[in-house]
ROKE-523189 format. One record per residue (C-alpha): residue in one letter; x, y, z; residue number from 0. Coordinates in steps of 0.2 Angstrom, whole numbers. Each point is the difference from the previous one (the first is absolute). Last residue first. Layout:
N
NUMI   rest       X       Y       Z    nr
NUMI      a       X       Y       Z   NUM
...
This chain:
247
NUMI   rest       X       Y       Z    nr
NUMI      k    -222    -317    -351   246
NUMI      l     -11     -14      -8   245
NUMI      i     -11      10     -11   244
NUMI      e      14      11      -7   243
NUMI      r      14     -12      -1   242
NUMI      l     -11     -12      -8   241
NUMI      g      -4      13     -13   240
NUMI      d      18       6      -3   239
NUMI      l       6     -19      -4   238
NUMI      g     -16      -3     -12   237
NUMI      g       0      16      -9   236
NUMI      i     -14      14       3   235
NUMI      a     -16       6      -5   234
NUMI      l      -9      -9      16   233
NUMI      g     -18      -6      -1   232
NUMI      i     -10      -4      16   231
NUMI      g     -15     -11      -2   230
NUMI      n     -18       1       5   229
NUMI      k      -5      14     -12   228
NUMI      d       7      -9     -15   227
NUMI      v      18      -1      -4   226
NUMI      e      10       9     -13   225
NUMI      f      20      -2       1   224
NUMI      d       4      -4     -18   223
NUMI      r      15      11      -2   222
NUMI      p      12       0      15   221
NUMI      n      -8     -15       7   220
NUMI      i      -3      -4      18   219
NUMI      r     -18      -7       2   218
NUMI      i      -5      -2      18   217
NUMI      l     -16     -11       1   216
NUMI      k      -9      -2      17   215
NUMI      t     -10     -16       3   214
NUMI      n     -13      -1      14   213
NUMI      t     -15       1     -12   212
NUMI      y       6     -16      -9   211
NUMI      k      -5      -2     -18   210
NUMI      k       4      17      -6   209
NUMI      s      17       1       7   208
NUMI      l       3     -17      -6   207
NUMI      l      -5       2     -18   206
NUMI      n      10      17      -2   205
NUMI      g      16      -8       7   204
NUMI      e      -2     -16     -11   203
NUMI      n      -5      10     -16   202
NUMI      r      16      12       4   201
NUMI      i      12     -16       0   200
NUMI      t      -6      -8     -15   199
NUMI      p      -2      16     -10   198
NUMI      i      13      -2     -14   197
NUMI      d      -1      16      -9   196
NUMI      k      -8       8      15   195
NUMI      g      16       2      11   194
NUMI      a       4      -6      17   193
NUMI      g      13       9       8   192
NUMI      i      -2      -4      18   191
NUMI      e     -17      -6       8   190
NUMI      i      -1       0      19   189
NUMI      i     -15      -9       4   188
NUMI      a      -4       2      19   187
NUMI      i     -12     -13       7   186
NUMI      k     -10       2      15   185
NUMI      k      -6     -17       6   184
NUMI      n     -16     -10      -7   183
NUMI      k       8      -7     -15   182
NUMI      n      15      -5       8   181
NUMI      q       0     -19      -1   180
NUMI      k      -9       1     -17   179
NUMI      i      14      11      -7   178
NUMI      w      14     -11       7   177
NUMI      k      -9     -15      -7   176
NUMI      n       0       9     -17   175
NUMI      y      18       4       1   174
NUMI      k       4     -18       4   173
NUMI      s      -9      -6     -15   172
NUMI      e       8      12     -12   171
NUMI      q      18      -5       7   170
NUMI      k      -5     -18      -6   169
NUMI      t      -7       7     -16   168
NUMI      a      15      10      -4   167
NUMI      r      11     -16       1   166
NUMI      k     -11     -10     -11   165
NUMI      h      -2      13     -12   164
NUMI      n      11      -7     -14   163
NUMI      w      -2      12     -15   162
NUMI      s      -4      -8     -15   161
NUMI      f     -14      11      -6   160
NUMI      d      10      16      -1   159
NUMI      g      -8      13     -12   158
NUMI      f      10      13      12   157
NUMI      m      12      -8      12   156
NUMI      l      -4      -9      17   155
NUMI      i      17      -4       7   154
NUMI      n       9     -16       4   153
NUMI      p      15       5     -10   152
NUMI      r       3     -11     -15   151
NUMI      a      10     -16      -3   150
NUMI      i       4      -9     -16   149
NUMI      a      -1     -18       0   148
NUMI      g      13     -12       9   147
NUMI      c     -13     -11       6   146
NUMI      n       0       2      18   145
NUMI      e      12      13       5   144
NUMI      c      -8      11     -14   143
NUMI      l      13      11      -7   142
NUMI      p       7      17       2   141
NUMI      i       8       9     -15   140
NUMI      n      17       8      -1   139
NUMI      i       7      14     -10   138
NUMI      a     -16       9       1   137
NUMI      e      -2      14     -14   136
NUMI      f      -1      18       2   135
NUMI      k      13       3     -14   134
NUMI      e       9      13       9   133
NUMI      m      -7      -7      18   132
NUMI      d       7     -18      -3   131
NUMI      v      -9      -7      14   130
NUMI      e       6     -14      12   129
NUMI      i     -14      -9       8   128
NUMI      y       5      -7      19   127
NUMI      e     -10     -15       4   126
NUMI      d       2      -9      17   125
NUMI      k     -13      11       9   124
NUMI      a     -13      -2     -13   123
NUMI      e     -12     -10      11   122
NUMI      w     -10     -13      -7   121
NUMI      i     -18      -3      -6   120
NUMI      k      -7     -16      -6   119
NUMI      n     -15      -5     -11   118
NUMI      k      11     -15      -5   117
NUMI      c       3       4     -19   116
NUMI      n      -6      18       0   115
NUMI      k       7       1     -18   114
NUMI      t       7      17       4   113
NUMI      c       6      -7      17   112
NUMI      q      -2      11      15   111
NUMI      l      12      11       9   110
NUMI      h       0      11      16   109
NUMI      h       9      15       5   108
NUMI      i     -11      10     -13   107
NUMI      s     -15      -3      11   106
NUMI      g     -18      -2      -4   105
NUMI      h     -13      13      -6   104
NUMI      v     -11       0      17   103
NUMI      e      14      -1      11   102
NUMI      y      -9      -4      16   101
NUMI      i      12       3      15   100
NUMI      k      -3      -6      18    99
NUMI      d       7     -17      -2    98
NUMI      q      16       8      -5    97
NUMI      a       2       9      16    96
NUMI      f       5      19      -4    95
NUMI      g      19       2       4    94
NUMI      a       6      14     -14    93
NUMI      k       5     -14     -12    92
NUMI      q     -17      -8       1    91
NUMI      f      -8      17      -4    90
NUMI      q      13       3     -14    89
NUMI      g      -5     -16     -10    88
NUMI      d       0       9     -17    87
NUMI      v     -16      -6      -7    86
NUMI      n     -11      14       5    85
NUMI      s     -18      -2       0    84
NUMI      t      -2       0      19    83
NUMI      f     -12      -5      14    82
NUMI      i      10      -1      16    81
NUMI      f      -9      -6      15    80
NUMI      y      -1       6      17    79
NUMI      n      -1      -5      19    78
NUMI      d      18       1       5    77
NUMI      n      -6       4      18    76
NUMI      k      -7      17      -6    75
NUMI      t      18       9       7    74
NUMI      k       9     -12     -11    73
NUMI      v     -10       5     -15    72
NUMI      l       5      18       3    71
NUMI      d      20      -4       0    70
NUMI      l      -2     -10     -17    69
NUMI      l      -8      15      -8    68
NUMI      i      13      12       6    67
NUMI      r      14     -13      -5    66
NUMI      f      -7      -1     -17    65
NUMI      g      -2      18      -3    64
NUMI      d      20       1       4    63
NUMI      h       4      -6     -18    62
NUMI      p       1     -20      -3    61
NUMI      t      18      -3      -7    60
NUMI      t       2      -5     -18    59
NUMI      d      13     -11      -7    58
NUMI      r     -13     -15      -1    57
NUMI      y     -12      10      -8    56
NUMI      l      12       7     -14    55
NUMI      n       7     -18      -3    54
NUMI      l     -19      -6      -2    53
NUMI      r      -4      15     -11    52
NUMI      h      16      -3     -11    51
NUMI      g      -6     -19      -3    50
NUMI      y     -18       4      -3    49
NUMI      f       4      12     -14    48
NUMI      a      15      -9      -7    47
NUMI      w      -9     -16       2    46
NUMI      a     -13       5     -12    45
NUMI      l      12       8     -12    44
NUMI      s      11     -16      -1    43
NUMI      l     -16     -11      -2    42
NUMI      n      -7       9     -15    41
NUMI      i     -15      -8      -8    40
NUMI      s      -5     -13      14    39
NUMI      f       5       7      16    38
NUMI      w      -5      17      -8    37
NUMI      k     -18      -5      -1    36
NUMI      p      -1       0      20    35
NUMI      n      -4      18      -1    34
NUMI      a       8      14      12    33
NUMI      m       9       7     -14    32
NUMI      d     -15       7     -10    31
NUMI      a      -8       7      15    30
NUMI      f      15       8       6    29
NUMI      d       2      10     -17    28
NUMI      l       9      -6     -16    27
NUMI      g       7      11     -14    26
NUMI      l      15     -10      -3    25
NUMI      k      11      14       4    24
NUMI      k     -10       3      16    23
NUMI      i       4     -18       5    22
NUMI      p      19       4      -1    21
NUMI      p      -2      16      11    20
NUMI      y      -7     -11      14    19
NUMI      a      -1      11      16    18
NUMI      k      -3      16      -9    17
NUMI      w     -12     -10     -11    16
NUMI      f     -11      -5      15    15
NUMI      g      -1      17       7    14
NUMI      e      -4       7     -16    13
NUMI      n     -13     -12      -5    12
NUMI      g     -11       3      14    11
NUMI      r       0      -9      17    10
NUMI      f      15     -11       1     9
NUMI      d       8      10      13     8
NUMI      p      18      -7       1     7
NUMI      l       6      -5      17     6
NUMI      g      10      12      12     5
NUMI      s      -8      -6      16     4
NUMI      d     -12      14      -1     3
NUMI      v      -6      -7     -17     2
NUMI      g      -4     -16       7     1
NUMI      m     -13       4      13     0
């Protein structure tokens, strides 16, 4: 979904390095950078990476596919739920209800203390991270509003044992309640751009479409569009795919 809004495609090193040439010079890939260790060993690099992304996501306007989806769910009495691994907050910005979104990997628009001093998560709305893109260093570093320690994004990273999942767990509870309430109804799963490298979203779609016979999985993906005989696979991008199935 994000790529059609002009956001970088982090699938594969070339797309990632195109967005972050300084990281290419360091020989690091996305999995290397999306690691909490940088908040201990190279704080300015860690916040250059996440600070730039935070600024980018704030400045991005959700593409027309979000409106198409929003119009669709309105015709279904707003009976929907967003299950997303995106951390960019674009669904909220596009007008989807906050209490109908489960961000399984957290949100870059929320922060937590690296010391987890009070098990608290707070919004990053008052933080602006200035980044020197030549040196790829953060000029300023967010601090915990409680104890003054270093703050970090409330995002699940690779090898991350300190992620505060309290906010995501509340979202998960609402999502599971919605599934339980609708398990006997006809459910359409519109899966958009879910890859295989981190298969969280694909696994959920596959599971639900197999578990409930009244569920149809529509997989929109320009590369990994394969589905079983009960699903529909479209080898196309997110925005174009939504236009095709809903025109």
